[in-house]
Structure formats: C-alpha cells, structure tokens
DRENDOTI-683330 format. One record per residue: residue in three letters; y, x, z of N, C-alpha, C, O in turn. Coordinates in Angstrom, 2 decimals, always signed. Layout:
// residues N
{'ALA', {Y, X, Z}, {Y, X, Z}, {Y, X, Z}, {Y, X, Z}}
...
This chain:
// residues 185
{'MET', {+37.53, +6.74, +20.76}, {+36.60, +5.67, +21.07}, {+35.20, +6.26, +21.22}, {+34.74, +6.98, +20.34}}
{'ARG', {+34.54, +5.95, +22.32}, {+33.17, +6.43, +22.55}, {+32.21, +5.46, +21.88}, {+32.24, +4.26, +22.12}}
{'VAL', {+31.35, +6.02, +21.04}, {+30.40, +5.22, +20.26}, {+28.99, +5.70, +20.56}, {+28.72, +6.90, +20.61}}
{'ALA', {+28.08, +4.74, +20.76}, {+26.66, +5.04, +20.92}, {+25.87, +4.23, +19.91}, {+26.12, +3.04, +19.71}}
{'VAL', {+24.91, +4.89, +19.29}, {+23.94, +4.23, +18.44}, {+22.62, +4.31, +19.20}, {+22.15, +5.40, +19.52}}
{'ILE', {+22.04, +3.15, +19.48}, {+20.83, +3.09, +20.30}, {+19.69, +2.48, +19.49}, {+19.77, +1.33, +19.06}}
{'GLY', {+18.65, +3.26, +19.29}, {+17.45, +2.76, +18.63}, {+16.49, +2.27, +19.68}, {+16.09, +3.03, +20.56}}
{'ILE', {+16.11, +1.00, +19.61}, {+15.21, +0.48, +20.62}, {+13.94, -0.07, +19.97}, {+13.91, -0.40, +18.79}}
{'GLY', {+12.90, -0.16, +20.78}, {+11.63, -0.67, +20.32}, {+10.48, +0.12, +20.91}, {+10.68, +1.11, +21.62}}
{'ASN', {+9.28, -0.32, +20.60}, {+8.08, +0.29, +21.12}, {+7.27, +0.85, +19.94}, {+6.71, +0.09, +19.15}}
{'VAL', {+7.21, +2.18, +19.84}, {+6.53, +2.82, +18.71}, {+5.02, +2.56, +18.71}, {+4.36, +2.85, +17.71}}
{'LEU', {+4.47, +2.04, +19.78}, {+3.04, +1.77, +19.84}, {+2.63, +0.52, +19.07}, {+1.45, +0.30, +18.81}}
{'PHE', {+3.62, -0.32, +18.70}, {+3.32, -1.58, +18.04}, {+3.93, -1.64, +16.64}, {+4.75, -2.51, +16.34}}
{'CYS', {+3.52, -0.71, +15.80}, {+3.87, -0.67, +14.38}, {+5.37, -0.84, +14.16}, {+6.15, -0.01, +14.62}}
{'ASP', {+5.80, -1.90, +13.46}, {+7.21, -2.06, +13.08}, {+8.15, -2.17, +14.28}, {+9.36, -1.95, +14.14}}
{'GLU', {+7.61, -2.49, +15.43}, {+8.41, -2.61, +16.65}, {+9.17, -1.31, +16.95}, {+10.19, -1.34, +17.63}}
{'GLY', {+8.69, -0.17, +16.45}, {+9.32, +1.12, +16.72}, {+10.38, +1.54, +15.73}, {+10.89, +2.65, +15.83}}
{'VAL', {+10.72, +0.70, +14.76}, {+11.63, +1.12, +13.69}, {+12.99, +1.56, +14.21}, {+13.59, +2.48, +13.65}}
{'GLY', {+13.49, +0.94, +15.26}, {+14.79, +1.34, +15.81}, {+14.76, +2.75, +16.37}, {+15.71, +3.52, +16.19}}
{'VAL', {+13.68, +3.09, +17.03}, {+13.51, +4.44, +17.58}, {+13.42, +5.46, +16.44}, {+14.06, +6.51, +16.49}}
{'TYR', {+12.63, +5.13, +15.42}, {+12.51, +6.04, +14.28}, {+13.85, +6.23, +13.57}, {+14.19, +7.35, +13.18}}
{'ALA', {+14.61, +5.15, +13.42}, {+15.91, +5.25, +12.74}, {+16.88, +6.11, +13.53}, {+17.60, +6.92, +12.95}}
{'ALA', {+16.92, +5.94, +14.85}, {+17.81, +6.76, +15.68}, {+17.42, +8.23, +15.58}, {+18.29, +9.10, +15.47}}
{'THR', {+16.13, +8.51, +15.63}, {+15.64, +9.89, +15.51}, {+15.99, +10.46, +14.13}, {+16.41, +11.61, +14.03}}
{'PHE', {+15.84, +9.65, +13.09}, {+16.17, +10.08, +11.73}, {+17.66, +10.44, +11.64}, {+18.01, +11.48, +11.07}}
{'LEU', {+18.52, +9.59, +12.18}, {+19.96, +9.87, +12.16}, {+20.29, +11.15, +12.92}, {+21.09, +11.97, +12.47}}
{'GLN', {+19.66, +11.32, +14.06}, {+19.93, +12.49, +14.90}, {+19.55, +13.79, +14.21}, {+20.24, +14.80, +14.35}}
{'HIS', {+18.45, +13.79, +13.46}, {+17.98, +15.01, +12.81}, {+18.61, +15.27, +11.45}, {+18.60, +16.40, +10.97}}
{'ASN', {+19.17, +14.24, +10.83}, {+19.62, +14.39, +9.45}, {+21.12, +14.31, +9.23}, {+21.59, +14.51, +8.11}}
{'TYR', {+21.89, +14.01, +10.28}, {+23.34, +13.86, +10.10}, {+24.11, +14.45, +11.28}, {+23.64, +14.47, +12.41}}
{'SER', {+25.30, +14.93, +10.95}, {+26.31, +15.27, +11.95}, {+27.40, +14.23, +11.82}, {+27.65, +13.72, +10.72}}
{'PHE', {+28.06, +13.90, +12.92}, {+29.07, +12.84, +12.89}, {+30.40, +13.35, +13.41}, {+30.47, +14.10, +14.38}}
{'SER', {+31.46, +12.93, +12.72}, {+32.81, +13.31, +13.12}, {+33.71, +12.07, +13.06}, {+33.83, +11.44, +12.02}}
{'PRO', {+34.33, +11.73, +14.19}, {+34.14, +12.31, +15.52}, {+32.70, +12.10, +16.00}, {+31.98, +11.25, +15.47}}
{'SER', {+32.31, +12.86, +16.99}, {+30.92, +12.82, +17.44}, {+30.59, +11.48, +18.08}, {+31.45, +10.80, +18.64}}
{'ILE', {+29.32, +11.13, +17.98}, {+28.81, +9.92, +18.60}, {+27.56, +10.31, +19.38}, {+27.02, +11.40, +19.19}}
{'ASP', {+27.10, +9.43, +20.23}, {+25.85, +9.65, +20.94}, {+24.77, +8.80, +20.30}, {+24.96, +7.60, +20.08}}
{'ILE', {+23.65, +9.42, +20.01}, {+22.50, +8.71, +19.46}, {+21.43, +8.72, +20.54}, {+21.07, +9.77, +21.06}}
{'VAL', {+20.92, +7.53, +20.86}, {+20.04, +7.37, +22.00}, {+18.71, +6.76, +21.56}, {+18.68, +5.76, +20.85}}
{'ASP', {+17.62, +7.38, +21.99}, {+16.30, +6.79, +21.85}, {+16.15, +5.86, +23.04}, {+15.75, +6.29, +24.12}}
{'GLY', {+16.46, +4.58, +22.83}, {+16.41, +3.61, +23.91}, {+15.03, +3.08, +24.18}, {+14.80, +2.44, +25.21}}
{'GLY', {+14.09, +3.33, +23.27}, {+12.71, +2.91, +23.47}, {+12.61, +1.52, +24.04}, {+13.11, +0.55, +23.45}}
{'THR', {+11.96, +1.41, +25.18}, {+11.79, +0.13, +25.86}, {+12.50, +0.16, +27.21}, {+12.02, -0.44, +28.18}}
{'LEU', {+13.63, +0.84, +27.28}, {+14.35, +0.96, +28.55}, {+14.91, -0.36, +29.07}, {+15.19, -0.48, +30.26}}
{'GLY', {+15.07, -1.33, +28.20}, {+15.49, -2.66, +28.64}, {+16.80, -2.65, +29.40}, {+17.82, -2.19, +28.89}}
{'PHE', {+16.76, -3.18, +30.61}, {+17.98, -3.34, +31.40}, {+18.62, -2.00, +31.78}, {+19.79, -1.97, +32.16}}
{'LYS', {+17.87, -0.91, +31.69}, {+18.45, +0.40, +31.99}, {+19.48, +0.81, +30.94}, {+20.25, +1.75, +31.15}}
{'LEU', {+19.51, +0.11, +29.82}, {+20.51, +0.39, +28.79}, {+21.86, -0.24, +29.10}, {+22.84, +0.03, +28.40}}
{'MET', {+21.94, -1.05, +30.13}, {+23.18, -1.74, +30.45}, {+24.34, -0.77, +30.69}, {+25.49, -1.09, +30.38}}
{'GLY', {+24.05, +0.39, +31.22}, {+25.09, +1.40, +31.45}, {+25.82, +1.77, +30.17}, {+27.03, +2.01, +30.18}}
{'TYR', {+25.09, +1.82, +29.05}, {+25.73, +2.13, +27.76}, {+26.71, +1.04, +27.37}, {+27.76, +1.33, +26.79}}
{'TYR', {+26.39, -0.19, +27.69}, {+27.27, -1.31, +27.34}, {+28.58, -1.25, +28.14}, {+29.60, -1.80, +27.72}}
{'GLN', {+28.53, -0.57, +29.26}, {+29.73, -0.47, +30.10}, {+30.47, +0.85, +29.91}, {+31.69, +0.89, +30.09}}
{'GLU', {+29.78, +1.92, +29.54}, {+30.40, +3.24, +29.41}, {+31.05, +3.48, +28.05}, {+31.94, +4.32, +27.93}}
{'TYR', {+30.60, +2.77, +27.03}, {+31.08, +3.01, +25.67}, {+31.95, +1.86, +25.20}, {+31.83, +0.72, +25.67}}
{'GLU', {+32.84, +2.18, +24.27}, {+33.67, +1.13, +23.67}, {+32.92, +0.41, +22.55}, {+33.16, -0.77, +22.30}}
{'ARG', {+32.01, +1.11, +21.89}, {+31.28, +0.56, +20.75}, {+29.81, +0.96, +20.85}, {+29.50, +2.14, +21.02}}
{'VAL', {+28.92, -0.02, +20.74}, {+27.49, +0.24, +20.77}, {+26.86, -0.45, +19.56}, {+27.08, -1.64, +19.32}}
{'ILE', {+26.09, +0.31, +18.82}, {+25.33, -0.23, +17.70}, {+23.86, -0.08, +18.05}, {+23.37, +1.03, +18.29}}
{'ILE', {+23.16, -1.20, +18.09}, {+21.74, -1.21, +18.40}, {+20.97, -1.31, +17.08}, {+21.30, -2.13, +16.23}}
{'ILE', {+19.94, -0.48, +16.93}, {+19.04, -0.58, +15.79}, {+17.72, -1.12, +16.32}, {+17.15, -0.57, +17.26}}
{'ASP', {+17.25, -2.21, +15.71}, {+16.10, -2.89, +16.27}, {+15.45, -3.78, +15.21}, {+15.95, -3.90, +14.09}}
{'THR', {+14.34, -4.39, +15.57}, {+13.79, -5.45, +14.75}, {+14.53, -6.74, +15.11}, {+15.05, -6.86, +16.22}}
{'VAL', {+14.57, -7.67, +14.19}, {+15.11, -9.01, +14.48}, {+14.08, -10.02, +14.00}, {+13.69, -10.03, +12.83}}
{'SER', {+13.64, -10.85, +14.91}, {+12.62, -11.85, +14.60}, {+13.29, -13.09, +14.02}, {+13.45, -14.11, +14.69}}
{'ILE', {+13.66, -12.98, +12.76}, {+14.30, -14.06, +12.03}, {+13.36, -14.44, +10.89}, {+12.73, -13.57, +10.28}}
{'GLU', {+13.27, -15.72, +10.61}, {+12.42, -16.17, +9.49}, {+13.04, -15.71, +8.18}, {+13.96, -16.35, +7.66}}
{'ASP', {+12.54, -14.61, +7.66}, {+13.01, -14.05, +6.40}, {+11.94, -13.07, +5.92}, {+10.96, -12.82, +6.61}}
{'THR', {+12.15, -12.54, +4.76}, {+11.22, -11.58, +4.17}, {+11.21, -10.29, +4.99}, {+12.28, -9.77, +5.31}}
{'PRO', {+10.02, -9.77, +5.34}, {+9.97, -8.48, +6.03}, {+10.74, -7.42, +5.24}, {+10.60, -7.29, +4.03}}
{'GLY', {+11.57, -6.67, +5.97}, {+12.42, -5.65, +5.35}, {+13.85, -6.12, +5.14}, {+14.72, -5.31, +4.82}}
{'SER', {+14.10, -7.42, +5.33}, {+15.49, -7.92, +5.24}, {+16.29, -7.34, +6.39}, {+15.82, -7.26, +7.52}}
{'ILE', {+17.53, -6.95, +6.08}, {+18.37, -6.27, +7.08}, {+19.55, -7.17, +7.44}, {+20.16, -7.80, +6.58}}
{'TYR', {+19.85, -7.20, +8.73}, {+20.96, -7.99, +9.25}, {+21.88, -7.09, +10.07}, {+21.41, -6.19, +10.77}}
{'ASN', {+23.17, -7.33, +9.97}, {+24.16, -6.67, +10.81}, {+24.84, -7.79, +11.59}, {+25.71, -8.49, +11.07}}
{'LEU', {+24.43, -7.94, +12.85}, {+24.84, -9.09, +13.65}, {+25.73, -8.68, +14.81}, {+25.38, -7.80, +15.59}}
{'PRO', {+26.89, -9.32, +14.94}, {+27.69, -9.08, +16.14}, {+26.99, -9.71, +17.34}, {+26.21, -10.66, +17.19}}
{'ALA', {+27.26, -9.19, +18.52}, {+26.58, -9.65, +19.73}, {+26.68, -11.16, +19.92}, {+25.69, -11.79, +20.30}}
{'ASP', {+27.83, -11.74, +19.66}, {+27.98, -13.17, +19.91}, {+27.10, -14.00, +18.98}, {+26.73, -15.12, +19.34}}
{'ALA', {+26.75, -13.50, +17.81}, {+25.84, -14.22, +16.91}, {+24.43, -14.25, +17.49}, {+23.69, -15.22, +17.28}}
{'LEU', {+24.04, -13.19, +18.20}, {+22.70, -13.14, +18.78}, {+22.52, -14.15, +19.90}, {+21.42, -14.66, +20.12}}
{'LEU', {+23.58, -14.44, +20.59}, {+23.47, -15.35, +21.72}, {+23.00, -16.73, +21.29}, {+22.45, -17.47, +22.10}}
{'GLY', {+23.19, -17.09, +20.04}, {+22.76, -18.38, +19.54}, {+21.45, -18.33, +18.77}, {+21.03, -19.36, +18.23}}
{'LEU', {+20.81, -17.18, +18.69}, {+19.58, -17.06, +17.91}, {+18.36, -17.08, +18.81}, {+17.86, -16.03, +19.21}}
{'GLY', {+17.87, -18.26, +19.14}, {+16.68, -18.36, +19.97}, {+15.48, -17.69, +19.34}, {+14.67, -17.11, +20.05}}
{'LYS', {+15.34, -17.74, +18.02}, {+14.21, -17.13, +17.33}, {+14.25, -15.60, +17.39}, {+13.25, -14.95, +17.12}}
{'TYR', {+15.40, -15.03, +17.75}, {+15.48, -13.58, +17.87}, {+14.60, -13.08, +19.01}, {+14.17, -11.93, +19.00}}
{'ARG', {+14.34, -13.92, +19.97}, {+13.68, -13.51, +21.20}, {+12.16, -13.58, +21.10}, {+11.54, -14.40, +21.78}}
{'ASN', {+11.55, -12.77, +20.27}, {+10.09, -12.78, +20.13}, {+9.39, -11.64, +20.85}, {+8.19, -11.72, +21.08}}
{'THR', {+10.09, -10.59, +21.20}, {+9.47, -9.48, +21.91}, {+10.20, -9.27, +23.22}, {+11.32, -9.75, +23.41}}
{'ALA', {+9.55, -8.55, +24.14}, {+10.14, -8.34, +25.46}, {+11.50, -7.68, +25.37}, {+12.43, -8.10, +26.05}}
{'HIS', {+11.65, -6.65, +24.52}, {+12.94, -5.97, +24.49}, {+14.00, -6.83, +23.79}, {+15.18, -6.71, +24.11}}
{'GLU', {+13.60, -7.70, +22.86}, {+14.59, -8.60, +22.25}, {+15.16, -9.54, +23.30}, {+16.37, -9.80, +23.31}}
{'VAL', {+14.30, -10.04, +24.20}, {+14.76, -10.90, +25.28}, {+15.76, -10.13, +26.15}, {+16.82, -10.65, +26.50}}
{'GLU', {+15.41, -8.89, +26.50}, {+16.28, -8.09, +27.36}, {+17.61, -7.78, +26.69}, {+18.64, -7.77, +27.36}}
{'VAL', {+17.61, -7.51, +25.38}, {+18.87, -7.23, +24.68}, {+19.79, -8.43, +24.79}, {+20.96, -8.29, +25.14}}
{'VAL', {+19.27, -9.61, +24.51}, {+20.11, -10.81, +24.56}, {+20.56, -11.09, +25.99}, {+21.72, -11.43, +26.21}}
{'GLU', {+19.67, -10.94, +26.96}, {+20.05, -11.17, +28.35}, {+21.13, -10.19, +28.81}, {+22.06, -10.57, +29.51}}
{'MET', {+21.00, -8.92, +28.41}, {+22.03, -7.94, +28.77}, {+23.36, -8.28, +28.15}, {+24.41, -8.16, +28.79}}
{'LEU', {+23.35, -8.72, +26.89}, {+24.59, -9.11, +26.23}, {+25.24, -10.30, +26.93}, {+26.46, -10.35, +27.09}}
{'GLU', {+24.41, -11.25, +27.37}, {+24.93, -12.40, +28.10}, {+25.57, -11.97, +29.42}, {+26.65, -12.43, +29.77}}
{'ILE', {+24.90, -11.08, +30.14}, {+25.42, -10.59, +31.41}, {+26.71, -9.80, +31.19}, {+27.70, -10.01, +31.88}}
{'CYS', {+26.69, -8.89, +30.22}, {+27.86, -8.04, +29.96}, {+29.06, -8.86, +29.50}, {+30.21, -8.48, +29.76}}
{'SER', {+28.82, -9.96, +28.83}, {+29.95, -10.78, +28.39}, {+30.73, -11.35, +29.56}, {+31.87, -11.78, +29.41}}
{'LEU', {+30.13, -11.37, +30.73}, {+30.79, -11.87, +31.93}, {+31.55, -10.78, +32.69}, {+32.33, -11.08, +33.59}}
{'LEU', {+31.31, -9.54, +32.34}, {+31.94, -8.41, +33.03}, {+33.34, -8.17, +32.46}, {+33.60, -8.46, +31.29}}
{'PRO', {+34.24, -7.62, +33.29}, {+35.60, -7.38, +32.80}, {+35.68, -6.31, +31.71}, {+36.58, -6.36, +30.87}}
{'LYS', {+34.74, -5.35, +31.71}, {+34.76, -4.29, +30.71}, {+33.36, -4.15, +30.13}, {+32.38, -3.96, +30.85}}
{'HIS', {+33.28, -4.25, +28.81}, {+32.01, -4.03, +28.14}, {+32.26, -3.63, +26.69}, {+33.33, -3.89, +26.13}}
{'ALA', {+31.27, -3.01, +26.10}, {+31.39, -2.50, +24.74}, {+31.39, -3.63, +23.72}, {+30.90, -4.73, +23.98}}
{'ASP', {+31.94, -3.34, +22.57}, {+31.78, -4.18, +21.39}, {+30.39, -3.82, +20.86}, {+30.17, -2.70, +20.41}}
{'VAL', {+29.46, -4.77, +20.89}, {+28.07, -4.51, +20.55}, {+27.67, -5.28, +19.31}, {+28.04, -6.44, +19.13}}
{'SER', {+26.91, -4.61, +18.45}, {+26.29, -5.30, +17.33}, {+24.86, -4.77, +17.17}, {+24.52, -3.68, +17.63}}
{'VAL', {+24.05, -5.57, +16.51}, {+22.66, -5.19, +16.25}, {+22.47, -5.09, +14.74}, {+22.72, -6.05, +14.01}}
{'ILE', {+22.03, -3.94, +14.30}, {+21.61, -3.79, +12.92}, {+20.10, -3.84, +12.98}, {+19.44, -2.93, +13.46}}
{'GLY', {+19.57, -4.95, +12.47}, {+18.15, -5.19, +12.62}, {+17.45, -5.43, +11.30}, {+18.06, -5.77, +10.29}}
{'ILE', {+16.16, -5.23, +11.35}, {+15.31, -5.42, +10.19}, {+14.19, -6.39, +10.57}, {+13.62, -6.31, +11.65}}
{'VAL', {+13.90, -7.30, +9.66}, {+12.83, -8.26, +9.90}, {+11.49, -7.54, +9.77}, {+11.18, -6.98, +8.72}}
{'PRO', {+10.68, -7.54, +10.85}, {+9.41, -6.81, +10.81}, {+8.31, -7.60, +10.11}, {+8.39, -8.82, +9.97}}
{'GLU', {+7.29, -6.88, +9.68}, {+6.09, -7.54, +9.16}, {+5.01, -7.57, +10.24}, {+4.30, -8.57, +10.37}}
{'ASP', {+4.90, -6.48, +11.00}, {+3.80, -6.36, +11.97}, {+4.33, -5.75, +13.27}, {+4.68, -4.58, +13.32}}
{'ILE', {+4.38, -6.57, +14.31}, {+4.77, -6.07, +15.64}, {+3.64, -6.28, +16.64}, {+3.87, -6.25, +17.85}}
{'GLU', {+2.43, -6.50, +16.13}, {+1.28, -6.75, +17.00}, {+0.22, -5.67, +16.93}, {-0.46, -5.40, +17.92}}
{'SER', {+0.06, -5.05, +15.78}, {-0.97, -4.00, +15.64}, {-0.62, -2.81, +16.52}, {+0.53, -2.37, +16.56}}
{'VAL', {-1.61, -2.31, +17.21}, {-1.40, -1.13, +18.05}, {-1.64, +0.09, +17.18}, {-2.76, +0.56, +17.03}}
{'LYS', {-0.55, +0.59, +16.60}, {-0.61, +1.81, +15.80}, {+0.79, +2.38, +15.66}, {+1.77, +1.64, +15.56}}
{'ILE', {+0.87, +3.69, +15.67}, {+2.15, +4.37, +15.54}, {+2.37, +4.60, +14.05}, {+1.91, +5.59, +13.48}}
{'ASP', {+3.09, +3.67, +13.44}, {+3.37, +3.71, +12.01}, {+4.29, +2.54, +11.69}, {+4.67, +1.78, +12.57}}
{'LEU', {+4.64, +2.42, +10.44}, {+5.42, +1.28, +9.97}, {+4.67, +0.62, +8.82}, {+3.94, +1.28, +8.08}}
{'SER', {+4.85, -0.68, +8.68}, {+4.23, -1.39, +7.56}, {+4.91, -0.98, +6.26}, {+6.00, -0.42, +6.27}}
{'THR', {+4.25, -1.25, +5.15}, {+4.77, -0.88, +3.84}, {+6.16, -1.47, +3.57}, {+7.03, -0.73, +3.10}}
{'PRO', {+6.42, -2.76, +3.84}, {+7.77, -3.30, +3.56}, {+8.86, -2.62, +4.40}, {+9.98, -2.44, +3.92}}
{'ILE', {+8.54, -2.25, +5.62}, {+9.54, -1.62, +6.49}, {+9.79, -0.18, +6.04}, {+10.93, +0.29, +6.06}}
{'LYS', {+8.75, +0.52, +5.63}, {+8.94, +1.86, +5.07}, {+9.81, +1.80, +3.83}, {+10.69, +2.63, +3.63}}
{'ALA', {+9.56, +0.79, +2.98}, {+10.33, +0.65, +1.73}, {+11.80, +0.35, +2.01}, {+12.66, +0.74, +1.23}}
{'ALA', {+12.10, -0.35, +3.11}, {+13.48, -0.73, +3.43}, {+14.15, +0.23, +4.42}, {+15.32, +0.04, +4.75}}
{'PHE', {+13.42, +1.24, +4.89}, {+13.95, +2.13, +5.93}, {+15.26, +2.80, +5.51}, {+16.21, +2.83, +6.29}}
{'ASN', {+15.33, +3.33, +4.30}, {+16.56, +3.99, +3.84}, {+17.73, +3.00, +3.83}, {+18.85, +3.37, +4.18}}
{'ASP', {+17.48, +1.76, +3.43}, {+18.54, +0.74, +3.45}, {+19.01, +0.47, +4.87}, {+20.20, +0.27, +5.11}}
{'LEU', {+18.08, +0.47, +5.83}, {+18.45, +0.28, +7.24}, {+19.37, +1.41, +7.69}, {+20.41, +1.17, +8.30}}
{'VAL', {+18.98, +2.65, +7.39}, {+19.81, +3.82, +7.76}, {+21.17, +3.74, +7.08}, {+22.19, +4.01, +7.71}}
{'GLN', {+21.19, +3.39, +5.80}, {+22.46, +3.29, +5.07}, {+23.36, +2.20, +5.65}, {+24.58, +2.36, +5.66}}
{'THR', {+22.78, +1.11, +6.14}, {+23.56, +0.05, +6.78}, {+24.23, +0.58, +8.04}, {+25.39, +0.27, +8.30}}
{'VAL', {+23.51, +1.36, +8.81}, {+24.09, +1.96, +10.02}, {+25.21, +2.92, +9.63}, {+26.28, +2.89, +10.23}}
{'LEU', {+24.98, +3.76, +8.64}, {+25.99, +4.73, +8.21}, {+27.25, +4.01, +7.68}, {+28.36, +4.45, +7.95}}
{'LYS', {+27.07, +2.93, +6.93}, {+28.23, +2.18, +6.43}, {+29.01, +1.55, +7.57}, {+30.24, +1.50, +7.54}}
{'GLN', {+28.30, +1.06, +8.59}, {+28.98, +0.48, +9.75}, {+29.80, +1.55, +10.47}, {+30.94, +1.32, +10.85}}
{'LEU', {+29.21, +2.72, +10.65}, {+29.93, +3.81, +11.30}, {+31.15, +4.23, +10.47}, {+32.22, +4.47, +11.02}}
{'GLU', {+30.97, +4.31, +9.15}, {+32.09, +4.68, +8.27}, {+33.22, +3.66, +8.37}, {+34.39, +4.04, +8.36}}
{'SER', {+32.89, +2.38, +8.47}, {+33.92, +1.35, +8.58}, {+34.71, +1.47, +9.88}, {+35.79, +0.90, +10.02}}
{'GLU', {+34.16, +2.22, +10.83}, {+34.83, +2.43, +12.10}, {+35.45, +3.81, +12.20}, {+35.84, +4.26, +13.27}}
{'GLY', {+35.54, +4.49, +11.04}, {+36.22, +5.78, +11.00}, {+35.35, +6.97, +11.38}, {+35.88, +8.04, +11.68}}
{'ILE', {+34.04, +6.80, +11.36}, {+33.14, +7.89, +11.71}, {+32.47, +8.40, +10.44}, {+31.83, +7.64, +9.71}}
{'CYS', {+32.64, +9.67, +10.19}, {+32.11, +10.29, +8.98}, {+30.74, +10.91, +9.28}, {+30.58, +11.64, +10.26}}
{'ALA', {+29.77, +10.59, +8.43}, {+28.43, +11.16, +8.57}, {+28.24, +12.23, +7.50}, {+28.43, +11.98, +6.31}}
{'VAL', {+27.87, +13.41, +7.95}, {+27.64, +14.53, +7.03}, {+26.16, +14.87, +7.05}, {+25.62, +15.23, +8.10}}
{'PRO', {+25.48, +14.77, +5.89}, {+24.05, +15.14, +5.86}, {+23.87, +16.59, +6.26}, {+24.64, +17.46, +5.85}}
{'ARG', {+22.84, +16.85, +7.07}, {+22.61, +18.23, +7.52}, {+21.14, +18.59, +7.59}, {+20.81, +19.77, +7.70}}
{'GLY', {+20.27, +17.62, +7.52}, {+18.86, +17.93, +7.70}, {+18.02, +17.34, +6.60}, {+18.50, +16.62, +5.72}}
{'ARG', {+16.75, +17.65, +6.67}, {+15.82, +17.12, +5.68}, {+14.54, +16.67, +6.38}, {+13.45, +16.91, +5.86}}
{'VAL', {+14.66, +16.03, +7.52}, {+13.49, +15.53, +8.22}, {+13.17, +14.16, +7.66}, {+14.02, +13.27, +7.66}}
{'SER', {+11.95, +13.98, +7.19}, {+11.56, +12.72, +6.56}, {+11.08, +11.71, +7.60}, {+10.75, +12.06, +8.74}}
{'LEU', {+11.06, +10.46, +7.19}, {+10.50, +9.42, +8.04}, {+9.06, +9.73, +8.39}, {+8.65, +9.53, +9.54}}
{'GLU', {+8.30, +10.21, +7.44}, {+6.90, +10.54, +7.69}, {+6.76, +11.61, +8.77}, {+5.86, +11.53, +9.61}}
{'GLU', {+7.64, +12.61, +8.76}, {+7.61, +13.65, +9.79}, {+7.93, +13.07, +11.16}, {+7.35, +13.47, +12.17}}
{'ILE', {+8.86, +12.14, +11.20}, {+9.24, +11.53, +12.47}, {+8.10, +10.70, +13.03}, {+7.77, +10.81, +14.21}}
{'VAL', {+7.48, +9.87, +12.19}, {+6.34, +9.07, +12.64}, {+5.21, +10.00, +13.09}, {+4.57, +9.75, +14.12}}
{'HIS', {+4.96, +11.05, +12.33}, {+3.92, +12.03, +12.70}, {+4.23, +12.64, +14.07}, {+3.32, +12.85, +14.88}}
{'HIS', {+5.49, +12.93, +14.32}, {+5.91, +13.49, +15.62}, {+5.54, +12.56, +16.76}, {+5.06, +13.01, +17.80}}
{'TYR', {+5.76, +11.25, +16.58}, {+5.43, +10.29, +17.64}, {+3.92, +10.15, +17.81}, {+3.46, +9.77, +18.88}}
{'ASN', {+3.16, +10.45, +16.76}, {+1.70, +10.47, +16.87}, {+1.20, +11.73, +17.55}, {+0.08, +11.77, +18.07}}
{'ASN', {+2.03, +12.77, +17.55}, {+1.69, +14.07, +18.14}, {+2.82, +14.52, +19.06}, {+3.60, +15.40, +18.68}}
{'PRO', {+2.93, +13.93, +20.25}, {+4.09, +14.19, +21.11}, {+4.20, +15.62, +21.62}, {+5.22, +15.97, +22.21}}
{'THR', {+3.19, +16.45, +21.42}, {+3.31, +17.85, +21.85}, {+4.00, +18.70, +20.80}, {+4.20, +19.90, +20.99}}
{'MET', {+4.37, +18.07, +19.69}, {+5.08, +18.77, +18.62}, {+6.56, +18.42, +18.68}, {+6.92, +17.30, +19.04}}
{'LYS', {+7.40, +19.36, +18.33}, {+8.84, +19.16, +18.32}, {+9.34, +19.43, +16.90}, {+8.90, +20.39, +16.26}}
{'ILE', {+10.26, +18.60, +16.41}, {+10.81, +18.81, +15.08}, {+11.98, +19.78, +15.19}, {+12.94, +19.51, +15.91}}
{'VAL', {+11.90, +20.92, +14.47}, {+12.96, +21.91, +14.46}, {+13.25, +22.24, +13.00}, {+12.38, +22.76, +12.30}}
{'ASN', {+14.46, +21.96, +12.54}, {+14.85, +22.25, +11.15}, {+13.86, +21.69, +10.14}, {+13.54, +22.34, +9.15}}
{'GLY', {+13.38, +20.47, +10.40}, {+12.48, +19.82, +9.47}, {+11.03, +20.27, +9.59}, {+10.18, +19.79, +8.83}}
{'LEU', {+10.73, +21.17, +10.51}, {+9.37, +21.64, +10.70}, {+8.93, +21.35, +12.12}, {+9.74, +21.39, +13.05}}
{'GLU', {+7.66, +21.04, +12.29}, {+7.14, +20.80, +13.63}, {+6.64, +22.09, +14.25}, {+5.97, +22.89, +13.59}}
{'THR', {+6.95, +22.27, +15.50}, {+6.46, +23.41, +16.25}, {+5.94, +22.92, +17.58}, {+6.34, +21.85, +18.03}}
{'SER', {+5.06, +23.67, +18.22}, {+4.53, +23.29, +19.53}, {+5.63, +23.40, +20.57}, {+6.50, +24.27, +20.50}}
{'LEU', {+5.57, +22.50, +21.54}, {+6.53, +22.57, +22.65}, {+6.21, +23.70, +23.57}, {+6.91, +23.90, +24.56}}
C-alpha cells in the first residue's frame, strides 16, 4: 500500500505552518518500514490532488478550525470533514475540503484523513508557533505515528532535529538541516 503523509499550511502565518513543521520533523527524525512518502505540501492546494489519486492512503497534517482549546488534536476521516463548515477558515482548509469532495466522485482515490490541531494564532505574520501549539507539538507527532502504526507502518527514531531547529530553518532558508545541524546550501 502506498502511503503519503502531507504536511500543509503556510509557515508565514504562525500556527498555520504546523503541518509543514510536523512533516519536516517526521522526515528528519524517523525512518519508516515499509517506506512512506512525506511531503511538504505547503500551500500547494489543488496541486495536491495527484497524491489523492496516486496513493492508497493519505494522511494530512494541518490546523483544524474547530471551536476548542488551542492545541487540541483531532484525527478526522475525510467524510467527517465534509460536514464541518467551521473547518473552512483558511484558504488551504477550503481547498482540502473541496479536493476531498471532488475526489469522492472519482472512481479511484485514496483513503484520506486529517490529523489536525486547533491553532491559537493563524493571523500574525511570523515564522513560529504559539506557545500552546509548541506544547502540543509532540502529541501531534505521536498521533501521526500511532495512526501509521495502526496501519502496519513501523517508525524507527533516527534523528535528533528539534522543532526549534526546524522553525529556525524556515526563518533562514539558505540553511539546510544535516544530521541535526544546519549548514549553508
């Protein structure tokens, strides 16, 4: 079974980038058996539709605009999102739901779920995460790992790249993370 984990969001708007940071964290800190593809989906929007058609299983990591405490984590199957009007607060959230609606009409599409975290701040223009999201980040990653494990995918820790290093990397795009250390490109 081909599996993709896609972190989406915009790192320029504080908590909005948590999906991208989580995907990067997984990519640098774990090996997976059988192998999976981890994708920095950023704000690709409808360009991600190919993943929904090429893979049997897609896990999206994102914010979810649900009335709850910032840092609360949800693991939602795609069909549950179709009924959540409040989920659609950001441009990419709208596109995720629209793509799921379109793909549900196609003869072949992936089994998709969203592992999301309720953000505190998706409006401030800063490359960082709010305190509640930083505090819940490890729980978000563990939720993704548990979902993968339930599908027969084993995650083996291999790196020591911290969340702070990843956020710093996005603040300094000319730096590359190699074995937990940043080096110039």
